[in-house]
C-alpha positions in Angstrom: -13.6 -19.9 19.6 -14.8 -16.3 19.2 -13.3 -13.2 20.8 -15.6 -10.4 21.7 -16.1 -7.7 19.1 -15.1 -4.2 20.0 -15.7 -2.2 16.8 -16.8 -2.0 13.2 -14.9 -1.4 10.1 -13.1 1.7 9.0 -14.0 2.9 5.6 -11.7 2.0 2.7 -9.3 4.7 1.5 -10.1 6.7 -1.5 -9.0 6.1 -5.0 -6.1 8.6 -5.1 -3.4 7.3 -7.5 0.3 7.5 -6.4 3.6 6.7 -8.0 4.0 3.0 -7.3 7.8 3.3 -6.7 9.7 6.4 -5.5 12.5 7.5 -7.8 15.2 6.6 -5.1 13.7 3.2 -4.6 13.5 2.7 -8.4 17.2 3.5 -8.8 18.1 1.2 -5.9 16.1 -1.7 -7.4 17.8 -1.3 -10.8 21.3 -1.4 -9.3 20.8 -4.0 -6.7 20.6 -7.2 -8.8 24.1 -6.9 -10.2 25.5 -5.7 -6.9 23.9 -8.6 -5.1 25.3 -11.2 -7.5 28.8 -9.7 -7.4 28.5 -9.5 -3.6 27.4 -13.1 -3.4 30.4 -14.3 -5.4 32.8 -12.2 -3.3 31.3 -13.4 -0.1 31.2 -17.0 -1.2 34.9 -16.9 -2.0 36.0 -15.0 1.2 33.7 -16.2 3.9 34.8 -19.0 6.3 33.2 -22.4 6.6 29.6 -22.3 7.9 28.7 -19.1 6.1 26.5 -19.0 3.0 26.1 -16.6 0.1 22.6 -17.8 -0.7 20.8 -14.7 0.7 22.7 -12.5 -1.9 21.7 -14.7 -4.8 18.1 -15.3 -3.8 17.6 -11.6 -3.3 18.8 -10.6 -6.8 15.9 -11.9 -9.1 13.0 -10.4 -7.2 14.6 -7.0 -7.2 15.0 -7.1 -10.9 11.5 -8.4 -11.6 9.3 -5.3 -11.2 11.3 -2.7 -13.1 13.2 -4.8 -15.7 12.3 -6.5 -18.9 11.6 -10.3 -19.0 15.0 -10.8 -20.7 16.9 -8.9 -18.0 14.9 -10.7 -15.3 15.7 -14.1 -16.9 19.4 -13.2 -17.2 19.5 -12.1 -13.6 17.7 -15.3 -12.5 20.2 -17.4 -14.5 23.2 -15.5 -13.2 22.0 -15.9 -9.6 21.4 -19.6 -9.9 24.7 -20.3 -11.6 26.4 -18.1 -9.1 25.0 -20.1 -6.2 26.0 -23.4 -7.9 29.5 -22.1 -8.6 29.9 -20.9 -5.0 28.8 -24.3 -3.7 31.3 -26.1 -6.0 34.1 -23.6 -5.1 33.6 -24.2 -1.4 33.4 -28.0 -1.8 34.0 -29.9 1.4 33.6 -26.8 3.5 29.9 -26.9 2.9 27.2 -29.3 4.4 25.9 -31.2 1.3 22.2 -31.2 2.4 22.3 -27.4 3.2 24.0 -26.7 -0.1 21.3 -28.5 -2.1 18.6 -26.7 -0.1 20.3 -23.3 -0.9 20.4 -24.1 -4.6 16.8 -25.1 -4.7 15.8 -21.9 -2.8 17.6 -19.7 -5.3 16.1 -21.6 -8.2 12.6 -21.3 -6.7 12.9 -17.6 -6.1 14.3 -17.1 -9.6 11.2 -18.8 -11.1 9.0 -16.7 -8.9 10.7 -13.6 -10.1 9.8 -14.4 -13.7 6.2 -14.7 -12.7 6.3 -11.4 -10.9 7.7 -9.8 -14.0 4.9 -11.0 -16.1 2.3 -9.9 -13.6 3.7 -6.4 -13.5 4.3 -6.0 -17.2 0.8 -7.2 -18.2 -0.8 -4.9 -15.6 1.1 -1.8 -16.9 2.8 -1.3 -13.6 -0.3 -0.3 -11.6 0.2 0.0 -7.8 -2.1 -3.0 -7.1 0.0 -5.2 -9.3 3.2 -4.0 -7.7 1.7 -4.7 -4.3 0.7 -8.2 -5.4 4.2 -8.8 -6.8 5.8 -7.7 -3.5 3.4 -9.9 -1.5 4.2 -12.9 -3.7 7.9 -12.4 -3.2 7.3 -12.1 0.6 5.2 -15.2 0.7 8.0 -17.1 -1.1 10.5 -16.3 1.6 8.0 -17.0 4.4 7.3 -20.7 3.9 4.9 -22.5 6.1 6.9 -24.0 9.0 6.6 -27.7 9.9 3.6 -28.5 12.1 5.9 -30.1 14.6 9.5 -29.3 15.4 11.5 -31.1 18.0 8.3 -32.1 19.7 6.8 -28.6 19.8 3.7 -27.7 17.8 4.2 -24.7 15.4 2.0 -22.5 13.3 2.5 -19.2 11.4 0.3 -16.8 9.5 0.9 -13.8 7.2 -1.9 -11.3 6.5 -1.3 -8.6 3.9 -2.4 -5.1 4.7 -4.6 -3.0 2.5 -2.2 0.0 2.0 -1.2 0.7 -1.6 2.5 1.1 -0.7 3.0 -2.7 -1.1 4.0 -5.5 1.2 6.1 -4.7 4.2 9.2 -6.4 5.5 7.4 -8.6 8.1 9.3 -11.9 8.6 9.4 -15.0 10.7 11.3 -18.2 10.9 11.6 -21.1 13.3 14.1 -24.0 13.2 15.7 -26.8 15.2 19.3 -26.2 15.9 22.1 -27.9 18.0 21.2 -25.3 20.7 17.5 -26.0 20.7 14.5 -24.6 18.9 15.1 -21.0 17.9 12.8 -18.5 16.2 12.6 -14.9 15.0 9.8 -12.6 14.3 10.7 -9.2 12.8 9.8 -6.3 10.7 12.2 -4.4 8.5 11.7 -0.7 7.7 9.9 0.3 4.5 7.5 -1.2 2.1 7.5 -3.0 -1.2 10.3 -5.1 -2.8 13.2 -3.2 -1.2 11.8 -4.2 2.2 11.3 -7.8 1.1 14.9 -7.9 0.0 16.0 -6.7 3.4 13.7 -9.3 5.0 15.5 -12.0 2.9 18.8 -10.7 4.2 17.7 -11.0 7.8 16.1 -14.5 7.3 19.2 -15.8 5.5 21.5 -14.5 8.2 19.2 -16.0 10.9 19.0 -19.4 9.4 22.8 -19.6 9.4 23.5 -17.9 12.7 20.9 -19.9 14.6 22.8 -23.1 13.9 26.2 -21.8 14.6 26.0 -19.2 17.4 25.9 -20.3 21.1 23.8 -17.5 22.4 20.9 -15.3 21.2 23.0 -12.2 21.7 25.5 -13.7 19.2 22.7 -14.5 16.7 21.5 -10.9 17.0 25.0 -9.6 16.4 25.2 -11.6 13.1 21.8 -10.1 12.0 23.1 -6.7 12.8 26.2 -7.1 10.6 24.0 -8.5 7.8 21.8 -5.4 7.8 24.9 -3.2 8.0 26.3 -4.9 4.9 22.9 -4.4 3.2 23.0 -0.7 4.0 26.5 -0.2 2.7 25.2 -1.1 -0.8 22.7 1.8 -0.7 23.2 5.4 -1.5 21.7 8.5 0.0 19.2 8.4 2.9 18.5 4.7 2.4 22.0 3.9 3.7 21.2 5.0 7.2 17.6 3.6 7.2 18.3 -0.2 7.1 17.0 -1.4 10.4 14.6 -3.9 11.7 12.7 -4.6 14.9 13.1 -8.2 15.9 12.2 -10.7 18.6 14.5 -13.7 19.1 13.6 -16.7 21.2 14.9 -20.1 22.0 13.9 -23.2 23.9 17.2 -24.8 24.9 17.9 -28.4 23.8 16.8 -30.8 26.6 15.1 -28.0 28.6 11.5 -27.7 27.3 10.4 -25.7 30.3 12.9 -22.9 29.7 12.1 -20.0 27.4 14.6 -17.3 26.6 13.5 -14.1 24.7 15.6 -11.2 23.4 13.8 -8.0 22.4 15.3 -5.7 19.8 12.6 -2.9 19.6 9.8 -5.4 18.8 6.3 -5.8 20.4 6.3 -8.0 23.5 5.2 -11.7 22.9 2.5 -13.3 24.9 2.5 -16.6 26.9 -0.9 -18.2 27.1 -1.5 -21.1 29.5 -4.0 -23.9 29.1 -6.2 -22.5 32.0 -6.8 -19.2 30.1 -4.0 -17.3 31.8 -1.9 -14.8 29.8 1.4 -13.1 30.5 3.2 -10.4 28.5 6.9 -11.3 28.3 8.6 -8.0 29.1 12.3 -7.7 28.4 15.0 -8.0 31.1 17.1 -5.5 29.1 15.6 -4.3 25.8 17.8 -3.4 22.9 17.3 -1.0 20.0 16.3 -2.4 16.6 18.8 -4.4 14.5 20.9 -2.1 12.3 21.2 0.7 14.9 24.3 -0.7 16.6 26.3 2.4 15.5 24.4 4.4 18.1 26.4 2.8 20.8 23.4 1.6 22.8 23.4 -1.7 24.8 22.4 -4.6 22.6 19.9 -6.0 25.1 19.9 -9.1 27.3 17.6 -12.2 27.0 15.0 -12.7 29.7 14.5 -16.3 30.9 11.1 -17.5 31.9 9.2 -20.8 32.7 7.5 -22.4 29.7 4.6 -24.5 31.2 3.5 -27.7 29.6 0.7 -27.0 27.1 1.4 -23.3 27.0 1.5 -21.3 23.8 4.1 -18.6 22.9 2.6 -16.0 20.6 4.8 -13.6 18.7 3.5 -11.0 16.2 4.6 -7.9 14.3 3.3 -4.3 15.0 0.6 -4.7 12.3 -1.4 -6.4 15.1 -1.2 -3.6 17.6 -1.6 -0.9 14.9 -4.9 -2.4 13.6 -7.6 0.1 14.2 -11.4 0.0 14.3 -13.9 2.6 13.0 -13.3 4.8 16.1 -9.5 4.7 15.8 -9.0 2.2 18.7 -6.0 0.0 18.4 -6.2 -3.7 18.7 -5.0 -4.9 22.1 -4.0 -8.6 22.0 -3.7 -9.2 25.8 -7.2 -7.8 26.5 -8.7 -9.8 23.6 -7.0 -13.1 24.3 -7.0 -13.3 28.1 -9.3 -16.0 29.3 -9.3 -17.9 26.0 -8.4 -21.6 25.9 -6.7 -22.6 22.7 -5.9 -26.3 22.1 -3.1 -25.8 19.6 -1.3 -23.0 17.7 -3.4 -23.3 14.6 -6.6 -22.6 16.6 -5.0 -19.7 18.3 -3.8 -18.0 15.1 -7.0 -18.7 13.2 -9.0 -17.1 16.0 -6.6 -14.2 16.2 -6.8 -13.5 12.4 -10.6 -13.7 12.5 -10.8 -11.3 15.4 -8.3 -8.8 13.8 -10.3 -8.9 10.6 -13.6 -8.3 12.5 -12.0 -5.5 14.5 -10.9 -3.6 11.4 -13.8 -4.6 9.2 -11.5 -6.2 6.6 -7.8 -6.3 6.0 -5.7 -4.4 8.5 -3.9 -1.3 7.3 -0.5 -2.8 7.8 0.9 -6.3 7.2 0.6 -8.8 10.0 3.0 -11.8 10.7 2.1 -14.3 13.5 4.1 -17.2 14.9 3.0 -19.5 17.7 4.8 -22.4 19.4 3.3 -24.8 21.9 5.1 -26.9 24.4 3.4 -30.4 24.5 1.7 -31.7 27.6 3.5 -34.2 29.7 7.0 -33.1 28.7 
């Protein structure tokens, strides 16, 4: 299915060279691996049952990879993997065995990826394009393809890297079946490059844990808030107050497939597309500020509950979609482009949307784009 074209491509940016990593970001990246491993060990020893230190250990190797030698990266990867294994053994019966094995495999996979990132960066001489590719590779590693079906719902996701030289952003998504129903997150942490990817790992790790254990979306958001606050406490200078992320949290309660709850934390509104071509923007009942800004004393937001029709598609996206511009500077407007379209499944919807965004911008959009779509099956 094609969506009408509204513009041509903007010209590509010039060839101006910039420093691939700012000095403050370079210092942060050099210190973070050791701090993350020590923090993971401390958290694993002190945290109650149901909590995991895996986000600490999985974040350490990718932060070492771009600015360290192969030997240092390998030692960081080894320390992170052994740290995760030791933490699992230390916690013993307090941990779910299947979840523990999954966490160890995740840390090992990210460690191997970090070694590959290090080789790419070293062989390229640290050019901006290589750093961007390394950051995108790390981001793709923490954004695995979700299952095509989850608790009876059809699911699809896409990640589209932007063309800016600053590197991959902190766009993120996750969807999982929990005791409380199907829960998902789509978000975007502040910044670019590997520091942003590390923050995205922190948010995703906290979400995967909180989604299983917390009874409400507000409680899940609070856990993510605390995770970002802990991440910010490990930073110095301006970065300490700049750890925040926009996020959209949603759930379809167990046994209630027609109910959809959505919590906005400074994120673009999702869309609900019905089989007859109808489209609704899901505006918040009470929006909250982005995650990580809880110190401002603002209300945390309240979920909005709406009807989820059979065959309908929930479409969530990051602001790279609405910021995509054509030759004349016009922003992409998803509701206007998608209204009236009939999409049989989430994959068709996302493939069509990616094609249309690419056509609108004349190539890659300037900013990264993350997309997640969930469809309620017919007859349920």
